N, CA, C and O atoms as a Tinker XYZ file with bonds, in Angstrom:
   460  protein
     1  N     11.071000    7.544000   -4.577000    73     2
     2  CA    10.771000    6.856000   -3.336000    64     1     3
     3  C     11.382000    5.469000   -3.393000    63     2     4     5
     4  O     11.222000    4.741000   -4.373000    81     3
     5  N     12.076000    5.121000   -2.338000    73     3     6
     6  CA    12.667000    3.791000   -2.212000    64     5     7
     7  C     12.216000    3.214000   -0.881000    63     6     8     9
     8  O     12.288000    3.881000    0.151000    81     7
     9  N     11.753000    1.980000   -0.908000    73     7    10
    10  CA    11.353000    1.286000    0.311000    64     9    11
    11  C     12.382000    0.208000    0.588000    63    10    12    13
    12  O     12.727000   -0.578000   -0.295000    81    11
    13  N     12.874000    0.173000    1.828000    73    11    14
    14  CA    13.832000   -0.844000    2.250000    64    13    15
    15  C     13.157000   -1.715000    3.297000    63    14    16    17
    16  O     12.578000   -1.205000    4.256000    81    15
    17  N     13.230000   -3.021000    3.116000    73    15    18
    18  CA    12.707000   -3.958000    4.106000    64    17    19
    19  C     13.541000   -5.219000    4.053000    63    18    20    21
    20  O     13.941000   -5.664000    2.977000    81    19
    21  N     13.802000   -5.793000    5.211000    73    19    22
    22  CA    14.624000   -7.004000    5.220000    64    21    23
    23  C     13.846000   -8.242000    4.815000    63    22    24    25
    24  O     14.443000   -9.281000    4.531000    81    23
    25  N     12.533000   -8.150000    4.784000    73    23    26
    26  CA    11.685000   -9.270000    4.373000    64    25    27
    27  C     11.227000   -9.054000    2.937000    63    26    28    29
    28  O     10.482000   -8.112000    2.667000    81    27
    29  N     11.657000   -9.904000    2.014000    73    27    30
    30  CA    11.266000   -9.710000    0.612000    64    29    31
    31  C      9.760000   -9.833000    0.373000    63    30    32    33
    32  O      9.256000   -9.330000   -0.631000    81    31
    33  N      9.044000  -10.488000    1.272000    73    31    34
    34  CA     7.593000  -10.629000    1.133000    64    33    35
    35  C      6.836000   -9.394000    1.618000    63    34    36    37
    36  O      5.634000   -9.274000    1.382000    81    35
    37  N      7.523000   -8.486000    2.289000    73    35    38
    38  CA     6.864000   -7.293000    2.834000    64    37    39
    39  C      6.251000   -6.433000    1.744000    63    38    40    41
    40  O      5.206000   -5.817000    1.955000    81    39
    41  N      6.880000   -6.383000    0.592000    73    39    42
    42  CA     6.392000   -5.526000   -0.487000    64    41    43
    43  C      5.052000   -6.027000   -1.024000    63    42    44    45
    44  O      4.138000   -5.235000   -1.254000    81    43
    45  N      4.936000   -7.340000   -1.224000    73    43    46
    46  CA     3.661000   -7.875000   -1.725000    64    45    47
    47  C      2.580000   -7.775000   -0.654000    63    46    48    49
    48  O      1.416000   -7.538000   -0.977000    81    47
    49  N      2.950000   -7.952000    0.629000    73    47    50
    50  CA     1.960000   -7.781000    1.708000    64    49    51
    51  C      1.466000   -6.341000    1.750000    63    50    52    53
    52  O      0.271000   -6.101000    1.919000    81    51
    53  N      2.365000   -5.394000    1.601000    73    51    54
    54  CA     1.980000   -3.977000    1.613000    64    53    55
    55  C      1.037000   -3.674000    0.458000    63    54    56    57
    56  O      0.076000   -2.923000    0.624000    81    55
    57  N      1.301000   -4.245000   -0.699000    73    55    58
    58  CA     0.426000   -4.028000   -1.861000    64    57    59
    59  C     -0.941000   -4.650000   -1.625000    63    58    60    61
    60  O     -1.959000   -4.051000   -1.970000    81    59
    61  N     -0.978000   -5.843000   -1.041000    73    59    62
    62  CA    -2.268000   -6.515000   -0.827000    64    61    63
    63  C     -3.109000   -5.811000    0.233000    63    62    64    65
    64  O     -4.334000   -5.934000    0.226000    81    63
    65  N     -2.477000   -5.083000    1.134000    73    63    66
    66  CA    -3.198000   -4.339000    2.180000    64    65    67
    67  C     -3.548000   -2.920000    1.745000    63    66    68    69
    68  O     -4.183000   -2.176000    2.492000    81    67
    69  N     -3.140000   -2.553000    0.557000    73    67    70
    70  CA    -3.439000   -1.214000    0.068000    64    69    71
    71  C     -2.456000   -0.151000    0.515000    63    70    72    73
    72  O     -2.655000    1.033000    0.243000    81    71
    73  N     -1.394000   -0.560000    1.198000    73    71    74
    74  CA    -0.376000    0.398000    1.624000    64    73    75
    75  C      0.420000    0.881000    0.417000    63    74    76    77
    76  O      0.759000    2.061000    0.315000    81    75
    77  N      0.712000   -0.034000   -0.486000    73    75    78
    78  CA     1.339000    0.308000   -1.766000    64    77    79
    79  C      0.323000    0.065000   -2.857000    63    78    80    81
    80  O     -0.363000   -0.958000   -2.854000    81    79
    81  N      0.221000    0.974000   -3.771000    73    79    82
    82  CA    -0.687000    0.765000   -4.895000    64    81    83
    83  C     -0.009000   -0.120000   -5.935000    63    82    84    85
    84  O      1.217000   -0.222000   -5.975000    81    83
    85  N     -0.806000   -0.745000   -6.757000    73    83    86
    86  CA    -0.266000   -1.627000   -7.784000    64    85    87
    87  C      0.608000   -0.879000   -8.779000    63    86    88    89
    88  O      1.487000   -1.469000   -9.407000    81    87
    89  N      0.365000    0.429000   -8.922000    73    87    90
    90  CA     1.180000    1.213000   -9.853000    64    89    91
    91  C      2.337000    1.948000   -9.153000    63    90    92    93
    92  O      2.851000    2.938000   -9.674000    81    91
    93  N      2.737000    1.463000   -7.982000    73    91    94
    94  CA     3.867000    2.047000   -7.254000    64    93    95
    95  C      5.095000    2.058000   -8.155000    63    94    96    97
    96  O      5.500000    1.020000   -8.678000    81    95
    97  N      5.676000    3.223000   -8.331000    73    95    98
    98  CA     6.792000    3.370000   -9.264000    64    97    99
    99  C      8.144000    3.502000   -8.565000    63    98   100   101
   100  O      9.174000    3.663000   -9.220000    81    99
   101  N      8.136000    3.436000   -7.265000    73    99   102
   102  CA     9.397000    3.540000   -6.536000    64   101   103
   103  C     10.178000    2.241000   -6.580000    63   102   104   105
   104  O      9.733000    1.245000   -7.151000    81   103
   105  N     11.333000    2.273000   -5.974000    73   103   106
   106  CA    12.185000    1.092000   -5.917000    64   105   107
   107  C     11.994000    0.359000   -4.600000    63   106   108   109
   108  O     11.596000    0.942000   -3.591000    81   107
   109  N     12.287000   -0.921000   -4.638000    73   107   110
   110  CA    12.207000   -1.765000   -3.453000    64   109   111
   111  C     13.565000   -2.422000   -3.264000    63   110   112   113
   112  O     14.086000   -3.066000   -4.175000    81   111
   113  N     14.132000   -2.255000   -2.080000    73   111   114
   114  CA    15.440000   -2.822000   -1.779000    64   113   115
   115  C     15.286000   -3.756000   -0.591000    63   114   116   117
   116  O     14.761000   -3.364000    0.451000    81   115
   117  N     15.741000   -4.984000   -0.750000    73   115   118
   118  CA    15.695000   -5.948000    0.350000    64   117   119
   119  C     16.979000   -5.804000    1.155000    63   118   120   121
   120  O     18.081000   -5.896000    0.613000    81   119
   121  N     16.824000   -5.578000    2.452000    73   119   122
   122  CA    17.986000   -5.454000    3.324000    64   121   123
   123  C     17.624000   -4.749000    4.616000    63   122   124   125
   124  O     16.489000   -4.311000    4.804000    81   123
   125  N     18.591000   -4.645000    5.495000    73   123   126
   126  CA    18.418000   -4.025000    6.794000    64   125   127
   127  C     18.626000   -2.517000    6.668000    63   126   128   129
   128  O     19.662000   -2.069000    6.178000    81   127
   129  N     17.656000   -1.749000    7.104000    73   127   130
   130  CA    17.708000   -0.297000    6.992000    64   129   131
   131  C     18.725000    0.376000    7.886000    63   130   132   133
   132  O     18.890000    1.594000    7.825000    81   131
   133  N     19.421000   -0.402000    8.728000    73   131   134
   134  CA    20.507000    0.164000    9.528000    64   133   135
   135  C     21.872000   -0.185000    8.938000    63   134   136   137
   136  O     22.904000    0.192000    9.493000    81   135
   137  N     21.877000   -0.894000    7.830000    73   135   138
   138  CA    23.116000   -1.291000    7.158000    64   137   139
   139  C     23.502000   -0.202000    6.151000    63   138   140   141
   140  O     22.749000    0.089000    5.220000    81   139
   141  N     24.655000    0.382000    6.343000    73   139   142
   142  CA    25.108000    1.495000    5.508000    64   141   143
   143  C     25.167000    1.098000    4.033000    63   142   144   145
   144  O     24.805000    1.892000    3.165000    81   143
   145  N     25.617000   -0.113000    3.748000    73   143   146
   146  CA    25.698000   -0.560000    2.349000    64   145   147
   147  C     24.315000   -0.690000    1.722000    63   146   148   149
   148  O     24.126000   -0.346000    0.555000    81   147
   149  N     23.351000   -1.184000    2.491000    73   147   150
   150  CA    21.969000   -1.294000    1.998000    64   149   151
   151  C     21.414000    0.099000    1.732000    63   150   152   153
   152  O     20.769000    0.325000    0.708000    81   151
   153  N     21.657000    1.021000    2.636000    73   151   154
   154  CA    21.173000    2.389000    2.454000    64   153   155
   155  C     21.809000    3.039000    1.222000    63   154   156   157
   156  O     21.144000    3.766000    0.484000    81   155
   157  N     23.071000    2.778000    1.008000    73   155   158
   158  CA    23.726000    3.305000   -0.206000    64   157   159
   159  C     23.078000    2.715000   -1.459000    63   158   160   161
   160  O     22.821000    3.427000   -2.430000    81   159
   161  N     22.819000    1.411000   -1.425000    73   159   162
   162  CA    22.172000    0.756000   -2.568000    64   161   163
   163  C     20.806000    1.373000   -2.830000    63   162   164   165
   164  O     20.349000    1.435000   -3.971000    81   163
   165  N     20.159000    1.828000   -1.761000    73   163   166
   166  CA    18.839000    2.454000   -1.881000    64   165   167
   167  C     18.935000    3.909000   -2.347000    63   166   168   169
   168  O     17.914000    4.540000   -2.623000    81   167
   169  N     20.144000    4.436000   -2.434000    73   167   170
   170  CA    20.317000    5.799000   -2.934000    64   169   171
   171  C     20.251000    6.883000   -1.885000    63   170   172   173
   172  O     19.930000    8.029000   -2.200000    81   171
   173  N     20.551000    6.544000   -0.638000    73   171   174
   174  CA    20.413000    7.523000    0.444000    64   173   175
   175  C     21.293000    8.755000    0.242000    63   174   176   177
   176  O     20.972000    9.832000    0.746000    81   175
   177  N     22.382000    8.609000   -0.478000    73   175   178
   178  CA    23.288000    9.748000   -0.669000    64   177   179
   179  C     22.649000   10.880000   -1.468000    63   178   180   181
   180  O     23.133000   12.011000   -1.441000    81   179
   181  N     21.569000   10.579000   -2.174000    73   179   182
   182  CA    20.845000   11.602000   -2.942000    64   181   183
   183  C     19.488000   11.932000   -2.317000    63   182   184   185
   184  O     18.715000   12.704000   -2.884000    81   183
   185  N     19.202000   11.356000   -1.165000    73   183   186
   186  CA    17.871000   11.490000   -0.565000    64   185   187
   187  C     17.638000   12.880000    0.019000    63   186   188   189
   188  O     18.525000   13.474000    0.633000    81   187
   189  N     16.429000   13.379000   -0.187000    73   187   190
   190  CA    15.993000   14.627000    0.449000    64   189   191
   191  C     15.295000   14.346000    1.771000    63   190   192   193
   192  O     15.220000   15.215000    2.640000    81   191
   193  N     14.782000   13.125000    1.918000    73   191   194
   194  CA    14.063000   12.757000    3.122000    64   193   195
   195  C     14.252000   11.292000    3.444000    63   194   196   197
   196  O     14.595000   10.486000    2.579000    81   195
   197  N     14.023000   10.956000    4.709000    73   195   198
   198  CA    14.163000    9.580000    5.186000    64   197   199
   199  C     13.113000    9.362000    6.254000    63   198   200   201
   200  O     12.940000   10.201000    7.138000    81   199
   201  N     12.409000    8.239000    6.181000    73   199   202
   202  CA    11.386000    7.902000    7.167000    64   201   203
   203  C     11.662000    6.495000    7.673000    63   202   204   205
   204  O     11.801000    5.567000    6.875000    81   203
   205  N     11.743000    6.325000    8.981000    73   203   206
   206  CA    11.953000    5.009000    9.585000    64   205   207
   207  C     10.665000    4.577000   10.272000    63   206   208   209
   208  O     10.226000    5.205000   11.235000    81   207
   209  N     10.063000    3.501000    9.771000    73   207   210
   210  CA     8.767000    3.052000   10.305000    64   209   211
   211  C      8.727000    1.532000   10.492000    63   210   212   213
   212  O      7.725000    0.895000   10.167000    81   211
   213  N      9.817000    0.949000   11.016000    73   211   214
   214  CA     9.783000   -0.473000   11.322000    64   213   215
   215  C      8.943000   -0.663000   12.583000    63   214   216   217
   216  O      8.421000    0.302000   13.140000    81   215
   217  N      8.820000   -1.892000   13.019000    73   215   218
   218  CA     8.076000   -2.166000   14.250000    64   217   219
   219  C      8.930000   -1.940000   15.498000    63   218   220   221
   220  O      8.420000   -2.001000   16.617000    81   219
   221  N     10.223000   -1.680000   15.314000    73   219   222
   222  CA    11.110000   -1.536000   16.467000    64   221   223
   223  C     11.623000   -0.122000   16.658000    63   222   224   225
   224  O     12.223000    0.450000   15.748000    81   223
   225  N     11.393000    0.441000   17.826000    73   223   226
   226  CA    11.869000    1.791000   18.132000    64   225   227
   227  C     13.385000    1.908000   17.977000    63   226   228   229
   228  O     13.883000    2.878000   17.406000    81   227
   229  N     14.120000    0.908000   18.494000    73   227   230
   230  CA    15.580000    0.982000   18.435000    64   229   231
   231  C     16.084000    0.991000   16.999000    63   230   232   233
   232  O     16.980000    1.764000   16.657000    81   231
   233  N     15.511000    0.133000   16.157000    73   231   234
   234  CA    15.912000    0.106000   14.749000    64   233   235
   235  C     15.580000    1.423000   14.067000    63   234   236   237
   236  O     16.373000    1.944000   13.282000    81   235
   237  N     14.403000    1.958000   14.370000    73   235   238
   238  CA    14.004000    3.227000   13.753000    64   237   239
   239  C     14.954000    4.357000   14.124000    63   238   240   241
   240  O     15.377000    5.130000   13.264000    81   239
   241  N     15.285000    4.448000   15.397000    73   239   242
   242  CA    16.148000    5.552000   15.811000    64   241   243
   243  C     17.559000    5.362000   15.267000    63   242   244   245
   244  O     18.222000    6.329000   14.893000    81   243
   245  N     18.018000    4.109000   15.225000    73   243   246
   246  CA    19.356000    3.851000   14.692000    64   245   247
   247  C     19.432000    4.215000   13.205000    63   246   248   249
   248  O     20.368000    4.886000   12.771000    81   247
   249  N     18.448000    3.768000   12.437000    73   247   250
   250  CA    18.417000    4.079000   11.004000    64   249   251
   251  C     18.324000    5.586000   10.785000    63   250   252   253
   252  O     18.976000    6.133000    9.896000    81   251
   253  N     17.518000    6.244000   11.594000    73   251   254
   254  CA    17.354000    7.696000   11.457000    64   253   255
   255  C     18.633000    8.449000   11.792000    63   254   256   257
   256  O     18.987000    9.418000   11.120000    81   255
   257  N     19.318000    8.003000   12.826000    73   255   258
   258  CA    20.583000    8.650000   13.196000    64   257   259
   259  C     21.624000    8.470000   12.089000    63   258   260   261
   260  O     22.383000    9.392000   11.790000    81   259
   261  N     21.656000    7.283000   11.484000    73   259   262
   262  CA    22.577000    7.046000   10.366000    64   261   263
   263  C     22.230000    7.978000    9.207000    63   262   264   265
   264  O     23.110000    8.604000    8.617000    81   263
   265  N     20.937000    8.064000    8.889000    73   263   266
   266  CA    20.508000    8.939000    7.786000    64   265   267
   267  C     20.878000   10.394000    8.065000    63   266   268   269
   268  O     21.386000   11.097000    7.191000    81   267
   269  N     20.619000   10.830000    9.283000    73   267   270
   270  CA    20.829000   12.240000    9.636000    64   269   271
   271  C     22.308000   12.600000    9.779000    63   270   272   273
   272  O     22.756000   13.619000    9.254000    81   271
   273  N     23.058000   11.767000   10.486000    73   271   274
   274  CA    24.427000   12.146000   10.837000    64   273   275
   275  C     25.491000   11.610000    9.877000    63   274   276   277
   276  O     26.492000   12.282000    9.628000    81   275
   277  N     25.286000   10.418000    9.344000    73   275   278
   278  CA    26.276000    9.854000    8.422000    64   277   279
   279  C     26.057000   10.384000    7.009000    63   278   280   281
   280  O     27.001000   10.787000    6.329000    81   279
   281  N     24.780000   10.374000    6.575000    73   279   282
   282  CA    24.484000   10.749000    5.190000    64   281   283
   283  C     23.938000   12.167000    5.040000    63   282   284   285
   284  O     23.705000   12.632000    3.924000    81   283
   285  N     23.736000   12.852000    6.162000    73   283   286
   286  CA    23.294000   14.257000    6.139000    64   285   287
   287  C     21.985000   14.461000    5.373000    63   286   288   289
   288  O     21.820000   15.453000    4.663000    81   287
   289  N     21.064000   13.518000    5.523000    73   287   290
   290  CA    19.746000   13.659000    4.894000    64   289   291
   291  C     19.031000   14.815000    5.599000    63   290   292   293
   292  O     18.943000   14.818000    6.827000    81   291
   293  N     18.522000   15.790000    4.855000    73   291   294
   294  CA    17.966000   16.992000    5.489000    64   293   295
   295  C     16.663000   16.790000    6.267000    63   294   296   297
   296  O     16.440000   17.471000    7.268000    81   295
   297  N     15.813000   15.886000    5.835000    73   295   298
   298  CA    14.516000   15.697000    6.499000    64   297   299
   299  C     14.385000   14.241000    6.931000    63   298   300   301
   300  O     14.284000   13.341000    6.097000    81   299
   301  N     14.389000   14.022000    8.247000    73   299   302
   302  CA    14.323000   12.666000    8.798000    64   301   303
   303  C     13.166000   12.598000    9.784000    63   302   304   305
   304  O     13.039000   13.446000   10.667000    81   303
   305  N     12.328000   11.586000    9.625000    73   303   306
   306  CA    11.181000   11.373000   10.513000    64   305   307
   307  C     11.257000    9.945000   11.040000    63   306   308   309
   308  O     11.540000    9.010000   10.291000    81   307
   309  N     11.003000    9.791000   12.324000    73   307   310
   310  CA    11.115000    8.495000   12.977000    64   309   311
   311  C      9.835000    8.170000   13.732000    63   310   312   313
   312  O      9.347000    8.981000   14.520000    81   311
   313  N      9.290000    6.974000   13.489000    73   311   314
   314  CA     8.136000    6.530000   14.279000    64   313   315
   315  C      8.670000    5.838000   15.531000    63   314   316   317
   316  O      9.489000    4.922000   15.456000    81   315
   317  N      8.186000    6.299000   16.678000    73   315   318
   318  CA     8.567000    5.735000   17.967000    64   317   319
   319  C      7.285000    5.423000   18.732000    63   318   320   321
   320  O      6.457000    6.309000   18.946000    81   319
   321  N      7.118000    4.175000   19.143000    73   319   322
   322  CA     5.910000    3.786000   19.871000    64   321   323
   323  C      5.955000    4.187000   21.350000    63   322   324   325
   324  O      4.917000    4.508000   21.929000    81   323
   325  N      7.123000    4.172000   21.958000    73   323   326
   326  CA     7.268000    4.464000   23.383000    64   325   327
   327  C      7.274000    5.982000   23.590000    63   326   328   329
   328  O      8.196000    6.662000   23.139000    81   327
   329  N      6.250000    6.520000   24.270000    73   327   330
   330  CA     6.158000    7.979000   24.452000    64   329   331
   331  C      7.372000    8.599000   25.144000    63   330   332   333
   332  O      7.778000    9.708000   24.798000    81   331
   333  N      7.954000    7.895000   26.117000    73   331   334
   334  CA     9.120000    8.449000   26.808000    64   333   335
   335  C     10.313000    8.556000   25.863000    63   334   336   337
   336  O     11.033000    9.554000   25.879000    81   335
   337  N     10.519000    7.539000   25.050000    73   335   338
   338  CA    11.605000    7.590000   24.071000    64   337   339
   339  C     11.351000    8.697000   23.051000    63   338   340   341
   340  O     12.267000    9.430000   22.677000    81   339
   341  N     10.115000    8.811000   22.612000    73   339   342
   342  CA     9.780000    9.834000   21.617000    64   341   343
   343  C     10.146000   11.221000   22.140000    63   342   344   345
   344  O     10.729000   12.033000   21.421000    81   343
   345  N      9.799000   11.479000   23.388000    73   343   346
   346  CA    10.092000   12.784000   23.989000    64   345   347
   347  C     11.604000   13.015000   24.086000    63   346   348   349
   348  O     12.092000   14.106000   23.793000    81   347
   349  N     12.331000   11.989000   24.496000    73   347   350
   350  CA    13.788000   12.101000   24.624000    64   349   351
   351  C     14.434000   12.383000   23.276000    63   350   352   353
   352  O     15.272000   13.278000   23.163000    81   351
   353  N     14.050000   11.624000   22.251000    73   351   354
   354  CA    14.652000   11.806000   20.930000    64   353   355
   355  C     14.259000   13.144000   20.313000    63   354   356   357
   356  O     15.048000   13.756000   19.593000    81   355
   357  N     13.049000   13.593000   20.591000    73   355   358
   358  CA    12.618000   14.904000   20.088000    64   357   359
   359  C     13.517000   15.994000   20.679000    63   358   360   361
   360  O     13.902000   16.932000   19.981000    81   359
   361  N     13.848000   15.865000   21.969000    73   359   362
   362  CA    14.738000   16.840000   22.614000    64   361   363
   363  C     16.142000   16.809000   22.010000    63   362   364   365
   364  O     16.862000   17.807000   22.043000    81   363
   365  N     16.527000   15.653000   21.456000    73   363   366
   366  CA    17.839000   15.517000   20.823000    64   365   367
   367  C     17.825000   15.952000   19.361000    63   366   368   369
   368  O     18.827000   15.821000   18.657000    81   367
   369  N     16.688000   16.468000   18.913000    73   367   370
   370  CA    16.612000   16.985000   17.558000    64   369   371
   371  C     16.144000   15.999000   16.511000    63   370   372   373
   372  O     16.252000   16.267000   15.315000    81   371
   373  N     15.624000   14.856000   16.945000    73   371   374
   374  CA    15.102000   13.868000   16.002000    64   373   375
   375  C     13.593000   14.058000   15.911000    63   374   376   377
   376  O     12.891000   13.972000   16.919000    81   375
   377  N     13.096000   14.317000   14.708000    73   375   378
   378  CA    11.653000   14.507000   14.537000    64   377   379
   379  C     10.969000   13.150000   14.687000    63   378   380   381
   380  O     11.212000   12.233000   13.903000    81   379
   381  N     10.114000   13.031000   15.698000    73   379   382
   382  CA     9.444000   11.758000   15.961000    64   381   383
   383  C      7.937000   11.893000   15.811000    63   382   384   385
   384  O      7.349000   12.954000   16.019000    81   383
   385  N      7.349000   10.779000   15.444000    73   383   386
   386  CA     5.897000   10.641000   15.450000    64   385   387
   387  C      5.605000    9.434000   16.325000    63   386   388   389
   388  O      6.136000    8.347000   16.099000    81   387
   389  N      4.763000    9.631000   17.315000    73   387   390
   390  CA     4.446000    8.568000   18.261000    64   389   391
   391  C      2.967000    8.203000   18.128000    63   390   392   393
   392  O      2.106000    8.935000   18.616000    81   391
   393  N      2.663000    7.077000   17.471000    73   391   394
   394  CA     1.265000    6.669000   17.310000    64   393   395
   395  C      0.553000    6.474000   18.643000    63   394   396   397
   396  O     -0.662000    6.654000   18.731000    81   395
   397  N      1.297000    6.107000   19.675000    73   395   398
   398  CA     0.697000    5.918000   20.995000    64   397   399
   399  C      0.133000    7.239000   21.512000    63   398   400   401
   400  O     -0.997000    7.290000   21.996000    81   399
   401  N      0.918000    8.296000   21.408000    73   399   402
   402  CA     0.469000    9.617000   21.860000    64   401   403
   403  C     -0.646000   10.141000   20.965000    63   402   404   405
   404  O     -1.660000   10.640000   21.454000    81   403
   405  N     -0.457000   10.027000   19.655000    73   403   406
   406  CA    -1.470000   10.524000   18.714000    64   405   407
   407  C     -2.791000    9.781000   18.886000    63   406   408   409
   408  O     -3.862000   10.382000   18.801000    81   407
   409  N     -2.716000    8.479000   19.128000    73   407   410
   410  CA    -3.932000    7.694000   19.357000    64   409   411
   411  C     -4.643000    8.128000   20.627000    63   410   412   413
   412  O     -5.869000    8.242000   20.647000    81   411
   413  N     -3.882000    8.371000   21.686000    73   411   414
   414  CA    -4.472000    8.823000   22.948000    64   413   415
   415  C     -5.140000   10.188000   22.785000    63   414   416   417
   416  O     -6.220000   10.424000   23.324000    81   415
   417  N     -4.494000   11.081000   22.041000    73   415   418
   418  CA    -5.088000   12.399000   21.787000    64   417   419
   419  C     -6.396000   12.269000   21.006000    63   418   420   421
   420  O     -7.371000   12.966000   21.286000    81   419
   421  N     -6.400000   11.382000   20.040000    73   419   422
   422  CA    -7.607000   11.184000   19.231000    64   421   423
   423  C     -8.741000   10.611000   20.081000    63   422   424   425
   424  O     -9.887000   11.047000   19.967000    81   423
   425  N     -8.427000    9.649000   20.921000    73   423   426
   426  CA    -9.439000    9.068000   21.811000    64   425   427
   427  C    -10.002000   10.143000   22.731000    63   426   428   429
   428  O    -11.216000   10.234000   22.914000    81   427
   429  N     -9.117000   10.961000   23.313000    73   427   430
   430  CA    -9.564000   12.048000   24.182000    64   429   431
   431  C    -10.490000   12.997000   23.420000    63   430   432   433
   432  O    -11.533000   13.400000   23.935000    81   431
   433  N    -10.107000   13.347000   22.206000    73   431   434
   434  CA   -10.916000   14.252000   21.387000    64   433   435
   435  C    -12.303000   13.659000   21.124000    63   434   436   437
   436  O    -13.313000   14.351000   21.253000    81   435
   437  N    -12.346000   12.398000   20.763000    73   435   438
   438  CA   -13.630000   11.742000   20.477000    64   437   439
   439  C    -14.495000   11.709000   21.724000    63   438   440   441
   440  O    -15.694000   11.976000   21.654000    81   439
   441  N    -13.902000   11.384000   22.861000    73   439   442
   442  CA   -14.676000   11.320000   24.103000    64   441   443
   443  C    -15.198000   12.692000   24.515000    63   442   444   445
   444  O    -16.356000   12.818000   24.914000    81   443
   445  N    -14.363000   13.715000   24.424000    73   443   446
   446  CA   -14.782000   15.060000   24.818000    64   445   447
   447  C    -15.798000   15.644000   23.850000    63   446   448   449
   448  O    -16.678000   16.410000   24.244000    81   447
   449  N    -15.671000   15.281000   22.593000    73   447   450
   450  CA   -16.601000   15.767000   21.576000    64   449   451
   451  C    -18.017000   15.240000   21.824000    63   450   452   453
   452  O    -19.000000   15.915000   21.517000    81   451
   453  N    -18.109000   14.054000   22.369000    73   451   454
   454  CA   -19.420000   13.427000   22.603000    64   453   455
   455  C    -20.026000   13.818000   23.942000    63   454   456   457
   456  O    -21.182000   13.493000   24.212000    81   455
   457  N    -19.269000   14.505000   24.778000    73   455   458
   458  CA   -19.778000   14.884000   26.104000    64   457   459
   459  C    -20.728000   16.047000   26.016000    63   458   460
   460  O    -21.250000   16.497000   27.035000    81   459
């Protein structure tokens, strides 16, 4: 597992929030996940999977497209917050996860369960 982030402080923040455990054995690469050279440094050419989970939909889809089409990574997952974009990219063959849609489904489930 390799984590790429352009903010060098992101790794320590992730550890302090419990997102990364203190015994995380993966690599951490500082750089932009849409930069081909950064992705190569992260070992993308040997990757079996790629996950894009920045805060920006455009960056996520761009990084995912690079992983899928340039480096031929077999399993690519992209987080997209905008439901319309998520649907469009899913139709184009990009596996997306949309927290906005999943959150709405969960809220609906909780409300209906209590009725």
